[in-house]
Biopython code that builds the backbone (N, CA, C, O; Angstrom):
import numpy as np
from Bio.PDB.StructureBuilder import StructureBuilder

atoms = [
    (1, "UNK", "N", (146.672, 163.016, 63.219)),
    (1, "UNK", "CA", (145.658, 163.670, 62.170)),
    (1, "UNK", "C", (146.018, 163.279, 60.819)),
    (1, "UNK", "O", (147.120, 163.634, 60.399)),
    (2, "UNK", "N", (145.246, 162.599, 60.080)),
    (2, "UNK", "CA", (145.441, 161.886, 58.661)),
    (2, "UNK", "C", (145.835, 163.267, 57.699)),
    (2, "UNK", "O", (145.109, 164.222, 57.976)),
    (3, "UNK", "N", (146.829, 163.539, 56.643)),
    (3, "UNK", "CA", (146.767, 164.152, 55.977)),
    (3, "UNK", "C", (146.094, 163.841, 54.554)),
    (3, "UNK", "O", (145.960, 162.672, 54.194)),
    (4, "UNK", "N", (145.710, 164.823, 53.820)),
    (4, "UNK", "CA", (145.110, 164.720, 52.478)),
    (4, "UNK", "C", (146.391, 164.075, 51.640)),
    (4, "UNK", "O", (147.594, 164.279, 51.801)),
    (5, "UNK", "N", (145.722, 163.248, 50.717)),
    (5, "UNK", "CA", (146.332, 162.667, 49.709)),
    (5, "UNK", "C", (146.871, 163.983, 48.617)),
    (5, "UNK", "O", (146.651, 165.181, 48.793)),
    (6, "UNK", "N", (147.472, 163.486, 47.705)),
    (6, "UNK", "CA", (147.832, 164.446, 46.619)),
    (6, "UNK", "C", (146.370, 164.874, 45.879)),
    (6, "UNK", "O", (146.324, 166.021, 45.436)),
    (7, "UNK", "N", (145.300, 164.106, 45.735)),
    (7, "UNK", "CA", (144.440, 164.584, 44.874)),
    (7, "UNK", "C", (143.039, 165.156, 46.225)),
    (7, "UNK", "O", (141.829, 165.080, 46.017)),
    (8, "UNK", "N", (143.533, 165.557, 47.199)),
    (8, "UNK", "CA", (142.841, 166.137, 48.218)),
    (8, "UNK", "C", (141.804, 165.373, 48.969)),
    (8, "UNK", "O", (140.898, 165.901, 49.613)),
    (9, "UNK", "N", (142.040, 163.834, 48.813)),
    (9, "UNK", "CA", (140.995, 163.102, 49.422)),
    (9, "UNK", "C", (141.881, 162.251, 50.451)),
    (9, "UNK", "O", (143.052, 161.918, 50.265)),
    (10, "UNK", "N", (141.178, 161.996, 51.450)),
    (10, "UNK", "CA", (141.986, 160.933, 52.044)),
    (10, "UNK", "C", (142.199, 159.747, 51.630)),
    (10, "UNK", "O", (141.301, 159.130, 51.058)),
    (11, "UNK", "N", (143.368, 159.233, 51.833)),
    (11, "UNK", "CA", (143.599, 157.603, 51.112)),
    (11, "UNK", "C", (145.039, 157.632, 51.246)),
    (11, "UNK", "O", (145.567, 158.422, 52.029)),
    (12, "UNK", "N", (145.826, 156.692, 50.420)),
    (12, "UNK", "CA", (147.178, 156.142, 50.448)),
    (12, "UNK", "C", (147.544, 157.078, 49.156)),
    (12, "UNK", "O", (146.764, 157.217, 48.214)),
    (13, "UNK", "N", (148.829, 157.702, 49.231)),
    (13, "UNK", "CA", (149.268, 158.190, 48.472)),
    (13, "UNK", "C", (150.177, 157.003, 47.623)),
    (13, "UNK", "O", (150.503, 157.174, 46.448)),
    (14, "UNK", "N", (150.400, 156.226, 48.117)),
    (14, "UNK", "CA", (151.533, 155.110, 47.741)),
    (14, "UNK", "C", (150.926, 153.649, 48.015)),
    (14, "UNK", "O", (149.964, 153.622, 48.783)),
    (15, "UNK", "N", (151.215, 152.862, 47.668)),
    (15, "UNK", "CA", (151.140, 151.410, 48.181)),
    (15, "UNK", "C", (152.366, 150.752, 47.814)),
    (15, "UNK", "O", (152.639, 150.656, 46.617)),
    (16, "UNK", "N", (153.188, 150.258, 48.747)),
    (16, "UNK", "CA", (154.363, 149.392, 48.375)),
    (16, "UNK", "C", (154.214, 147.975, 48.911)),
    (16, "UNK", "O", (153.683, 147.606, 49.958)),
    (17, "UNK", "N", (154.938, 147.106, 47.734)),
    (17, "UNK", "CA", (155.150, 145.579, 47.925)),
    (17, "UNK", "C", (156.271, 145.252, 48.659)),
    (17, "UNK", "O", (157.386, 145.067, 48.171)),
    (18, "UNK", "N", (155.906, 145.160, 50.151)),
    (18, "UNK", "CA", (157.310, 144.832, 51.030)),
    (18, "UNK", "C", (158.094, 143.956, 50.853)),
    (18, "UNK", "O", (159.204, 143.900, 51.382)),
    (19, "UNK", "N", (157.495, 142.928, 49.871)),
    (19, "UNK", "CA", (158.009, 141.681, 49.119)),
    (19, "UNK", "C", (159.411, 142.032, 48.491)),
    (19, "UNK", "O", (160.510, 141.547, 48.760)),
    (20, "UNK", "N", (159.048, 143.082, 47.511)),
    (20, "UNK", "CA", (160.187, 143.578, 46.445)),
    (20, "UNK", "C", (160.489, 145.009, 46.776)),
    (20, "UNK", "O", (161.091, 145.615, 45.889)),
    (21, "UNK", "N", (160.200, 145.676, 47.862)),
    (21, "UNK", "CA", (160.806, 146.992, 48.138)),
    (21, "UNK", "C", (160.762, 147.446, 49.494)),
    (21, "UNK", "O", (159.735, 147.429, 50.173)),
    (22, "UNK", "N", (161.996, 147.894, 49.928)),
    (22, "UNK", "CA", (162.031, 148.326, 51.181)),
    (22, "UNK", "C", (161.151, 149.463, 51.722)),
    (22, "UNK", "O", (161.022, 150.517, 51.099)),
    (23, "UNK", "N", (160.565, 149.230, 52.866)),
    (23, "UNK", "CA", (159.394, 149.869, 53.326)),
    (23, "UNK", "C", (160.014, 151.424, 53.668)),
    (23, "UNK", "O", (161.024, 151.541, 54.362)),
    (24, "UNK", "N", (159.401, 152.430, 53.185)),
    (24, "UNK", "CA", (159.961, 153.914, 53.503)),
    (24, "UNK", "C", (159.437, 154.432, 54.821)),
    (24, "UNK", "O", (158.288, 154.270, 55.232)),
    (25, "UNK", "N", (160.431, 155.084, 55.444)),
    (25, "UNK", "CA", (159.823, 155.910, 56.946)),
    (25, "UNK", "C", (159.175, 156.933, 56.524)),
    (25, "UNK", "O", (158.896, 157.214, 55.359)),
    (26, "UNK", "N", (158.877, 157.620, 57.686)),
    (26, "UNK", "CA", (158.198, 158.760, 57.917)),
    (26, "UNK", "C", (156.660, 159.016, 57.395)),
    (26, "UNK", "O", (156.226, 160.149, 57.187)),
    (27, "UNK", "N", (155.973, 157.939, 57.230)),
    (27, "UNK", "CA", (154.654, 157.693, 56.879)),
    (27, "UNK", "C", (153.752, 157.984, 58.126)),
    (27, "UNK", "O", (153.937, 157.603, 59.282)),
    (28, "UNK", "N", (152.708, 158.769, 57.611)),
    (28, "UNK", "CA", (151.667, 158.784, 58.720)),
    (28, "UNK", "C", (151.058, 157.904, 59.140)),
    (28, "UNK", "O", (151.040, 157.891, 60.371)),
    (29, "UNK", "N", (150.380, 156.912, 58.536)),
    (29, "UNK", "CA", (150.007, 155.723, 58.942)),
    (29, "UNK", "C", (150.335, 154.432, 58.250)),
    (29, "UNK", "O", (150.269, 154.436, 57.021)),
    (30, "UNK", "N", (150.699, 153.261, 58.906)),
    (30, "UNK", "CA", (151.088, 152.247, 58.366)),
    (30, "UNK", "C", (149.676, 151.144, 58.357)),
    (30, "UNK", "O", (149.161, 151.124, 59.475)),
    (31, "UNK", "N", (149.272, 150.635, 57.786)),
    (31, "UNK", "CA", (147.963, 149.789, 57.714)),
    (31, "UNK", "C", (148.873, 148.195, 57.383)),
    (31, "UNK", "O", (149.374, 147.940, 56.288)),
    (32, "UNK", "N", (148.914, 147.431, 58.378)),
    (32, "UNK", "CA", (149.477, 146.281, 58.388)),
    (32, "UNK", "C", (148.592, 145.055, 58.106)),
    (32, "UNK", "O", (147.839, 144.681, 59.005)),
    (33, "UNK", "N", (148.619, 144.354, 56.858)),
    (33, "UNK", "CA", (148.004, 143.135, 56.612)),
    (33, "UNK", "C", (148.483, 141.815, 56.777)),
    (33, "UNK", "O", (147.767, 140.841, 56.544)),
    (34, "UNK", "N", (149.939, 141.705, 57.261)),
    (34, "UNK", "CA", (150.602, 140.630, 57.280)),
    (34, "UNK", "C", (151.018, 140.317, 58.840)),
    (34, "UNK", "O", (151.340, 141.110, 59.724)),
    (35, "UNK", "N", (150.881, 138.681, 58.875)),
    (35, "UNK", "CA", (151.699, 138.574, 60.348)),
    (35, "UNK", "C", (152.991, 138.542, 60.444)),
    (35, "UNK", "O", (153.700, 138.708, 59.452)),
    (36, "UNK", "N", (153.478, 138.325, 61.644)),
    (36, "UNK", "CA", (155.189, 138.099, 61.733)),
    (36, "UNK", "C", (155.785, 139.597, 61.567)),
    (36, "UNK", "O", (156.831, 139.800, 60.950)),
    (37, "UNK", "N", (155.036, 140.614, 62.164)),
    (37, "UNK", "CA", (155.637, 141.927, 62.108)),
    (37, "UNK", "C", (156.864, 142.234, 62.835)),
    (37, "UNK", "O", (157.079, 142.229, 64.047)),
    (38, "UNK", "N", (157.809, 142.570, 61.604)),
    (38, "UNK", "CA", (159.392, 143.045, 62.367)),
    (38, "UNK", "C", (159.161, 144.014, 63.571)),
    (38, "UNK", "O", (158.169, 144.736, 63.677)),
    (39, "UNK", "N", (160.125, 143.952, 64.410)),
    (39, "UNK", "CA", (160.123, 145.290, 65.206)),
    (39, "UNK", "C", (160.261, 146.385, 64.970)),
    (39, "UNK", "O", (159.763, 147.332, 65.577)),
    (40, "UNK", "N", (161.181, 146.419, 63.760)),
    (40, "UNK", "CA", (161.502, 147.852, 63.187)),
    (40, "UNK", "C", (160.313, 148.449, 62.400)),
    (40, "UNK", "O", (160.439, 149.491, 61.757)),
    (41, "UNK", "N", (159.304, 147.845, 62.461)),
    (41, "UNK", "CA", (158.022, 148.232, 61.871)),
    (41, "UNK", "C", (157.492, 149.740, 62.588)),
    (41, "UNK", "O", (157.059, 150.658, 61.892)),
    (42, "UNK", "N", (157.589, 149.806, 63.842)),
    (42, "UNK", "CA", (157.511, 150.899, 64.435)),
    (42, "UNK", "C", (158.248, 151.996, 64.247)),
    (42, "UNK", "O", (157.977, 153.031, 64.854)),
    (43, "UNK", "N", (159.224, 151.919, 63.425)),
    (43, "UNK", "CA", (160.150, 153.210, 63.043)),
    (43, "UNK", "C", (159.581, 153.792, 61.671)),
    (43, "UNK", "O", (160.073, 154.820, 61.206)),
    (44, "UNK", "N", (158.650, 153.195, 61.098)),
    (44, "UNK", "CA", (158.341, 153.491, 59.677)),
    (44, "UNK", "C", (157.120, 154.572, 59.821)),
    (44, "UNK", "O", (156.955, 155.267, 58.818)),
    (45, "UNK", "N", (156.500, 154.743, 60.601)),
    (45, "UNK", "CA", (155.058, 155.820, 60.606)),
    (45, "UNK", "C", (154.763, 156.070, 62.166)),
    (45, "UNK", "O", (155.370, 155.494, 63.069)),
    (46, "UNK", "N", (153.888, 156.880, 62.322)),
    (46, "UNK", "CA", (153.561, 157.763, 63.572)),
    (46, "UNK", "C", (152.265, 156.895, 63.955)),
    (46, "UNK", "O", (152.062, 156.908, 65.170)),
    (47, "UNK", "N", (151.305, 156.115, 63.189)),
    (47, "UNK", "CA", (150.393, 155.757, 63.485)),
    (47, "UNK", "C", (150.337, 154.177, 62.879)),
    (47, "UNK", "O", (151.069, 153.756, 61.983)),
    (48, "UNK", "N", (149.338, 153.441, 63.551)),
    (48, "UNK", "CA", (149.382, 151.755, 62.725)),
    (48, "UNK", "C", (148.023, 151.336, 63.066)),
    (48, "UNK", "O", (147.452, 151.653, 64.110)),
    (49, "UNK", "N", (147.607, 150.718, 62.280)),
    (49, "UNK", "CA", (146.380, 149.705, 62.286)),
    (49, "UNK", "C", (146.772, 148.328, 61.717)),
    (49, "UNK", "O", (147.450, 148.170, 60.702)),
    (50, "UNK", "N", (146.377, 147.566, 62.322)),
    (50, "UNK", "CA", (146.816, 146.164, 61.884)),
    (50, "UNK", "C", (145.904, 145.297, 62.144)),
    (50, "UNK", "O", (145.393, 145.385, 63.261)),
    (51, "UNK", "N", (145.437, 144.252, 61.256)),
    (51, "UNK", "CA", (144.425, 143.222, 61.413)),
    (51, "UNK", "C", (144.871, 141.978, 61.598)),
    (51, "UNK", "O", (144.101, 141.019, 61.544)),
    (52, "UNK", "N", (146.342, 141.837, 61.869)),
    (52, "UNK", "CA", (146.763, 140.407, 62.240)),
    (52, "UNK", "C", (146.916, 140.247, 63.664)),
    (52, "UNK", "O", (146.064, 140.033, 64.526)),
    (53, "UNK", "N", (148.305, 140.406, 63.756)),
    (53, "UNK", "CA", (149.006, 140.908, 65.398)),
    (53, "UNK", "C", (148.883, 141.859, 65.861)),
    (53, "UNK", "O", (148.650, 142.754, 65.048)),
    (54, "UNK", "N", (148.942, 142.266, 67.244)),
    (54, "UNK", "CA", (149.293, 143.500, 67.775)),
    (54, "UNK", "C", (150.459, 144.122, 67.700)),
    (54, "UNK", "O", (151.434, 143.533, 68.167)),
    (55, "UNK", "N", (150.622, 145.354, 67.141)),
    (55, "UNK", "CA", (151.950, 146.007, 67.332)),
    (55, "UNK", "C", (152.217, 147.074, 68.559)),
    (55, "UNK", "O", (151.553, 148.039, 68.937)),
    (56, "UNK", "N", (153.369, 146.552, 68.996)),
    (56, "UNK", "CA", (153.733, 146.971, 70.389)),
    (56, "UNK", "C", (154.129, 148.479, 70.063)),
    (56, "UNK", "O", (155.282, 148.791, 69.767)),
    (57, "UNK", "N", (153.148, 149.327, 70.138)),
    (57, "UNK", "CA", (153.324, 150.942, 69.991)),
    (57, "UNK", "C", (152.338, 151.568, 70.733)),
    (57, "UNK", "O", (151.261, 150.972, 70.764)),
    (58, "UNK", "N", (152.427, 152.688, 71.383)),
    (58, "UNK", "CA", (151.370, 153.388, 71.902)),
    (58, "UNK", "C", (150.133, 153.943, 71.001)),
    (58, "UNK", "O", (148.975, 153.943, 71.420)),
    (59, "UNK", "N", (150.496, 154.395, 69.769)),
    (59, "UNK", "CA", (149.463, 154.528, 68.985)),
    (59, "UNK", "C", (149.175, 153.468, 67.681)),
    (59, "UNK", "O", (149.090, 153.848, 66.513)),
    (60, "UNK", "N", (149.063, 152.274, 68.067)),
    (60, "UNK", "CA", (148.666, 151.403, 67.166)),
    (60, "UNK", "C", (147.290, 150.602, 67.822)),
    (60, "UNK", "O", (147.238, 150.258, 69.003)),
    (61, "UNK", "N", (146.328, 150.403, 66.953)),
    (61, "UNK", "CA", (145.134, 150.098, 66.878)),
    (61, "UNK", "C", (145.076, 148.472, 66.037)),
    (61, "UNK", "O", (145.351, 148.224, 64.863)),
    (62, "UNK", "N", (144.614, 147.542, 67.130)),
    (62, "UNK", "CA", (144.446, 146.184, 66.333)),
    (62, "UNK", "C", (143.001, 146.351, 65.765)),
    (62, "UNK", "O", (142.182, 146.957, 66.456)),
    (63, "UNK", "N", (142.621, 145.823, 64.480)),
    (63, "UNK", "CA", (141.387, 145.812, 64.168)),
    (63, "UNK", "C", (140.959, 144.249, 64.058)),
    (63, "UNK", "O", (141.758, 143.538, 63.447)),
    (64, "UNK", "N", (139.999, 143.740, 64.487)),
    (64, "UNK", "CA", (139.732, 142.103, 64.491)),
    (64, "UNK", "C", (138.408, 142.026, 64.005)),
    (64, "UNK", "O", (137.554, 142.474, 64.771)),
    (65, "UNK", "N", (138.063, 141.615, 63.032)),
    (65, "UNK", "CA", (136.533, 141.241, 62.626)),
    (65, "UNK", "C", (136.399, 139.645, 63.048)),
    (65, "UNK", "O", (137.244, 138.770, 62.856)),
    (66, "UNK", "N", (135.068, 139.506, 63.694)),
    (66, "UNK", "CA", (135.061, 138.161, 64.127)),
    (66, "UNK", "C", (133.273, 137.752, 63.604)),
    (66, "UNK", "O", (132.329, 138.541, 63.644)),
    (67, "UNK", "N", (133.238, 136.480, 63.197)),
    (67, "UNK", "CA", (131.880, 136.234, 62.940)),
    (67, "UNK", "C", (131.141, 135.386, 63.980)),
    (67, "UNK", "O", (131.358, 134.223, 64.319)),
    (68, "UNK", "N", (130.105, 136.360, 64.454)),
    (68, "UNK", "CA", (129.360, 135.900, 65.458)),
    (68, "UNK", "C", (128.022, 135.267, 64.978)),
    (68, "UNK", "O", (127.255, 135.996, 64.350)),
    (69, "UNK", "N", (127.677, 133.988, 65.216)),
    (69, "UNK", "CA", (126.377, 133.491, 64.710)),
    (69, "UNK", "C", (125.184, 134.513, 65.211)),
    (69, "UNK", "O", (124.263, 135.062, 64.605)),
    (70, "UNK", "N", (125.591, 134.523, 66.526)),
    (70, "UNK", "CA", (124.223, 135.435, 67.128)),
    (70, "UNK", "C", (123.930, 136.604, 66.499)),
    (70, "UNK", "O", (122.832, 136.968, 66.076)),
    (71, "UNK", "N", (125.156, 137.270, 66.453)),
    (71, "UNK", "CA", (124.919, 138.826, 65.599)),
    (71, "UNK", "C", (124.600, 138.372, 64.227)),
    (71, "UNK", "O", (123.665, 139.042, 63.789)),
    (72, "UNK", "N", (124.995, 137.550, 63.442)),
    (72, "UNK", "CA", (124.696, 137.419, 62.411)),
    (72, "UNK", "C", (122.890, 136.988, 62.282)),
    (72, "UNK", "O", (122.209, 137.314, 61.310)),
    (73, "UNK", "N", (122.486, 136.395, 63.192)),
    (73, "UNK", "CA", (121.046, 136.025, 63.035)),
    (73, "UNK", "C", (120.090, 137.286, 63.459)),
    (73, "UNK", "O", (118.941, 137.505, 63.074)),
    (74, "UNK", "N", (120.871, 138.028, 64.337)),
    (74, "UNK", "CA", (119.903, 139.377, 64.664)),
    (74, "UNK", "C", (120.033, 140.281, 63.508)),
    (74, "UNK", "O", (119.134, 141.080, 63.247)),
    (75, "UNK", "N", (121.183, 140.191, 62.754)),
    (75, "UNK", "CA", (120.969, 140.956, 61.445)),
    (75, "UNK", "C", (120.272, 140.561, 60.282)),
    (75, "UNK", "O", (119.774, 141.491, 59.647)),
    (76, "UNK", "N", (120.102, 139.379, 59.824)),
    (76, "UNK", "CA", (119.312, 138.581, 59.300)),
    (76, "UNK", "C", (117.818, 138.842, 59.616)),
    (76, "UNK", "O", (116.988, 138.880, 58.707)),
    (77, "UNK", "N", (117.517, 139.005, 60.795)),
    (77, "UNK", "CA", (116.104, 139.428, 61.350)),
    (77, "UNK", "C", (115.893, 140.760, 61.011)),
    (77, "UNK", "O", (114.834, 141.084, 60.472)),
    (78, "UNK", "N", (116.893, 141.696, 61.293)),
    (78, "UNK", "CA", (116.443, 143.220, 60.991)),
    (78, "UNK", "C", (116.495, 143.299, 59.487)),
    (78, "UNK", "O", (116.063, 144.319, 58.949)),
    (79, "UNK", "N", (116.984, 142.315, 58.757)),
    (79, "UNK", "CA", (116.687, 142.833, 57.163)),
    (79, "UNK", "C", (115.250, 142.321, 56.662)),
    (79, "UNK", "O", (114.481, 142.965, 55.947)),
    (80, "UNK", "N", (115.019, 140.887, 57.239)),
    (80, "UNK", "CA", (113.822, 140.127, 57.104)),
    (80, "UNK", "C", (112.798, 141.033, 57.710)),
    (80, "UNK", "O", (111.791, 141.057, 57.004)),
    (81, "UNK", "N", (112.711, 141.750, 58.723)),
    (81, "UNK", "CA", (111.889, 142.626, 59.000)),
    (81, "UNK", "C", (111.522, 144.350, 58.281)),
    (81, "UNK", "O", (110.561, 145.111, 58.391)),
    (82, "UNK", "N", (112.821, 144.414, 57.552)),
    (82, "UNK", "CA", (112.559, 145.658, 56.659)),
    (82, "UNK", "C", (113.253, 146.820, 57.658)),
    (82, "UNK", "O", (113.308, 147.996, 57.297)),
    (83, "UNK", "N", (113.715, 146.416, 58.805)),
    (83, "UNK", "CA", (114.438, 147.701, 59.752)),
    (83, "UNK", "C", (115.569, 148.103, 59.237)),
    (83, "UNK", "O", (115.968, 149.250, 59.438)),
    (84, "UNK", "N", (116.384, 147.050, 58.353)),
    (84, "UNK", "CA", (117.790, 147.352, 57.840)),
    (84, "UNK", "C", (117.685, 146.978, 56.412)),
    (84, "UNK", "O", (117.444, 145.778, 56.282)),
    (85, "UNK", "N", (117.798, 147.685, 55.207)),
    (85, "UNK", "CA", (117.821, 147.790, 53.798)),
    (85, "UNK", "C", (119.113, 147.406, 53.183)),
    (85, "UNK", "O", (119.893, 148.356, 53.113)),
    (86, "UNK", "N", (119.487, 146.465, 52.793)),
    (86, "UNK", "CA", (120.608, 146.236, 52.140)),
    (86, "UNK", "C", (120.481, 146.647, 50.608)),
    (86, "UNK", "O", (119.504, 146.340, 49.924)),
    (87, "UNK", "N", (121.584, 147.384, 50.135)),
    (87, "UNK", "CA", (121.733, 147.525, 48.741)),
    (87, "UNK", "C", (122.799, 146.994, 48.036)),
    (87, "UNK", "O", (123.965, 147.202, 48.370)),
    (88, "UNK", "N", (122.460, 146.286, 47.031)),
    (88, "UNK", "CA", (123.452, 145.813, 46.284)),
    (88, "UNK", "C", (122.902, 145.492, 44.939)),
    (88, "UNK", "O", (121.757, 145.215, 44.582)),
    (89, "UNK", "N", (124.113, 145.611, 44.236)),
    (89, "UNK", "CA", (124.076, 146.102, 42.665)),
    (89, "UNK", "C", (124.953, 144.838, 41.974)),
    (89, "UNK", "O", (126.077, 144.586, 42.408)),
    (90, "UNK", "N", (124.501, 144.242, 41.128)),
    (90, "UNK", "CA", (125.566, 143.210, 40.322)),
    (90, "UNK", "C", (125.928, 143.866, 39.012)),
    (90, "UNK", "O", (125.146, 144.511, 38.314)),
    (91, "UNK", "N", (127.253, 143.621, 38.745)),
    (91, "UNK", "CA", (127.801, 144.335, 37.553)),
    (91, "UNK", "C", (128.839, 143.273, 37.118)),
    (91, "UNK", "O", (129.171, 142.336, 37.844)),
    (92, "UNK", "N", (129.297, 143.481, 35.944)),
    (92, "UNK", "CA", (129.895, 142.568, 35.113)),
    (92, "UNK", "C", (131.721, 142.845, 35.413)),
    (92, "UNK", "O", (132.012, 144.041, 35.418)),
    (93, "UNK", "N", (132.368, 142.313, 35.542)),
    (93, "UNK", "CA", (133.928, 142.327, 35.945)),
    (93, "UNK", "C", (134.369, 143.101, 34.959)),
    (93, "UNK", "O", (135.432, 143.660, 35.226)),
    (94, "UNK", "N", (133.824, 143.374, 33.687)),
    (94, "UNK", "CA", (134.559, 144.177, 32.493)),
    (94, "UNK", "C", (134.346, 145.771, 33.191)),
    (94, "UNK", "O", (135.172, 146.639, 32.907)),
    (95, "UNK", "N", (133.240, 146.070, 34.074)),
    (95, "UNK", "CA", (133.021, 147.350, 34.658)),
    (95, "UNK", "C", (133.949, 147.469, 35.524)),
    (95, "UNK", "O", (134.066, 148.686, 35.661)),
    (96, "UNK", "N", (134.765, 146.903, 36.270)),
    (96, "UNK", "CA", (135.613, 147.262, 37.176)),
    (96, "UNK", "C", (136.068, 148.562, 37.485)),
    (96, "UNK", "O", (135.885, 149.209, 38.517)),
    (97, "UNK", "N", (136.726, 148.883, 36.392)),
    (97, "UNK", "CA", (137.384, 150.321, 36.131)),
    (97, "UNK", "C", (136.302, 151.463, 36.309)),
    (97, "UNK", "O", (136.547, 152.320, 37.158)),
    (98, "UNK", "N", (135.048, 151.557, 35.534)),
    (98, "UNK", "CA", (134.297, 152.283, 35.642)),
    (98, "UNK", "C", (133.745, 152.315, 37.385)),
    (98, "UNK", "O", (133.502, 153.375, 37.963)),
    (99, "UNK", "N", (133.637, 151.161, 37.937)),
    (99, "UNK", "CA", (133.181, 151.009, 39.319)),
    (99, "UNK", "C", (134.227, 151.662, 40.141)),
    (99, "UNK", "O", (133.796, 152.331, 41.080)),
    (100, "UNK", "N", (135.434, 151.611, 39.995)),
    (100, "UNK", "CA", (136.286, 152.115, 41.065)),
    (100, "UNK", "C", (136.271, 153.604, 40.467)),
    (100, "UNK", "O", (136.946, 154.327, 41.200)),
    (101, "UNK", "N", (135.791, 154.220, 39.507)),
    (101, "UNK", "CA", (135.818, 155.763, 39.423)),
    (101, "UNK", "C", (134.539, 156.224, 39.967)),
    (101, "UNK", "O", (134.379, 157.355, 40.425)),
    (102, "UNK", "N", (133.616, 155.308, 39.905)),
    (102, "UNK", "CA", (132.018, 155.627, 40.713)),
    (102, "UNK", "C", (132.756, 155.797, 42.301)),
    (102, "UNK", "O", (132.816, 156.896, 42.851)),
    (103, "UNK", "N", (133.195, 154.768, 42.810)),
    (103, "UNK", "CA", (133.618, 154.725, 44.167)),
    (103, "UNK", "C", (134.639, 155.865, 44.485)),
    (103, "UNK", "O", (134.551, 156.290, 45.636)),
    (104, "UNK", "N", (135.602, 156.451, 43.685)),
    (104, "UNK", "CA", (136.198, 157.282, 43.989)),
    (104, "UNK", "C", (135.727, 159.144, 44.070)),
    (104, "UNK", "O", (136.259, 160.153, 44.534)),
    (105, "UNK", "N", (134.338, 158.802, 43.265)),
    (105, "UNK", "CA", (133.362, 160.141, 43.440)),
    (105, "UNK", "C", (132.474, 160.038, 44.441)),
    (105, "UNK", "O", (131.711, 160.979, 44.658)),
    (106, "UNK", "N", (132.433, 158.922, 45.181)),
    (106, "UNK", "CA", (131.178, 158.539, 46.113)),
    (106, "UNK", "C", (130.093, 158.367, 46.082)),
    (106, "UNK", "O", (129.221, 158.617, 46.915)),
    (107, "UNK", "N", (130.024, 157.652, 44.525)),
    (107, "UNK", "CA", (128.587, 157.384, 44.063)),
    (107, "UNK", "C", (128.020, 156.147, 44.348)),
    (107, "UNK", "O", (126.874, 155.800, 44.061)),
    (108, "UNK", "N", (129.047, 155.359, 45.047)),
    (108, "UNK", "CA", (128.514, 153.793, 45.162)),
    (108, "UNK", "C", (127.854, 153.772, 46.591)),
    (108, "UNK", "O", (128.385, 154.345, 47.542)),
    (109, "UNK", "N", (126.675, 153.086, 46.694)),
    (109, "UNK", "CA", (126.133, 153.031, 48.040)),
    (109, "UNK", "C", (125.777, 151.537, 48.258)),
    (109, "UNK", "O", (125.296, 150.955, 47.285)),
    (110, "UNK", "N", (125.929, 150.924, 49.268)),
    (110, "UNK", "CA", (125.644, 149.300, 49.480)),
    (110, "UNK", "C", (126.809, 148.494, 48.977)),
    (110, "UNK", "O", (127.976, 148.859, 49.120)),
    (111, "UNK", "N", (126.480, 147.498, 48.444)),
    (111, "UNK", "CA", (127.676, 146.694, 48.243)),
    (111, "UNK", "C", (127.416, 146.366, 46.699)),
    (111, "UNK", "O", (126.299, 146.535, 46.211)),
    (112, "UNK", "N", (128.554, 145.863, 45.915)),
    (112, "UNK", "CA", (128.309, 145.700, 44.490)),
    (112, "UNK", "C", (129.005, 144.080, 44.364)),
    (112, "UNK", "O", (130.102, 143.776, 44.831)),
    (113, "UNK", "N", (128.346, 143.414, 43.833)),
    (113, "UNK", "CA", (128.874, 142.102, 43.290)),
    (113, "UNK", "C", (129.057, 141.804, 41.988)),
    (113, "UNK", "O", (128.060, 141.774, 41.266)),
    (114, "UNK", "N", (130.216, 141.558, 41.496)),
    (114, "UNK", "CA", (130.880, 141.342, 40.403)),
    (114, "UNK", "C", (130.855, 139.955, 39.696)),
    (114, "UNK", "O", (131.546, 139.029, 40.122)),
    (115, "UNK", "N", (130.016, 139.822, 38.565)),
    (115, "UNK", "CA", (129.723, 138.724, 37.942)),
    (115, "UNK", "C", (130.931, 138.324, 36.902)),
    (115, "UNK", "O", (131.728, 139.159, 36.474)),
    (116, "UNK", "N", (130.951, 137.185, 36.619)),
    (116, "UNK", "CA", (131.801, 136.669, 35.510)),
    (116, "UNK", "C", (131.254, 135.999, 34.795)),
    (116, "UNK", "O", (130.546, 135.141, 35.323)),
    (117, "UNK", "N", (131.296, 136.042, 33.429)),
    (117, "UNK", "CA", (130.648, 135.203, 32.263)),
    (117, "UNK", "C", (131.551, 133.906, 32.554)),
    (117, "UNK", "O", (132.703, 133.852, 32.986)),
    (118, "UNK", "N", (130.559, 132.749, 32.135)),
    (118, "UNK", "CA", (131.349, 131.407, 32.005)),
    (118, "UNK", "C", (131.876, 131.381, 30.743)),
    (118, "UNK", "O", (132.552, 130.420, 30.377)),
]
sb = StructureBuilder()
sb.init_structure("model")
sb.init_model(0)
sb.init_chain("A")
sb.init_seg("    ")
for serial, (resi, resn, name, xyz) in enumerate(atoms, 1):
    if name == "N":
        sb.init_residue(resn, " ", resi, " ")
    sb.init_atom(name, np.array(xyz, "f"), 0.0, 1.0, " ", f" {name:<3s}", serial, name[0])
structure = sb.get_structure()
């Protein structure tokens, strides 16, 4: 069961750059985003989610996204026929801090595209 973070919301209390800092043990969940996972990783947390290679642990989940042209075609048809509505907003890159605050409050719906001035 995930624990609440210090601010009372589900999320990471701390992000560790494994290239500069040793990974601490005793974590609830470890989210792995890198290939070539060391065997000792299973000592660092209770549960694992990986997007690269499988982790040999009974409480590990591998999440892999795949691009399926057939499914994408069906999705486009649903959007074109008005069955699915995609909400998108464009904001300047300079508003990124405000955008993060809105997301933390749950005020963002759909996708946000960040634009950059030339």
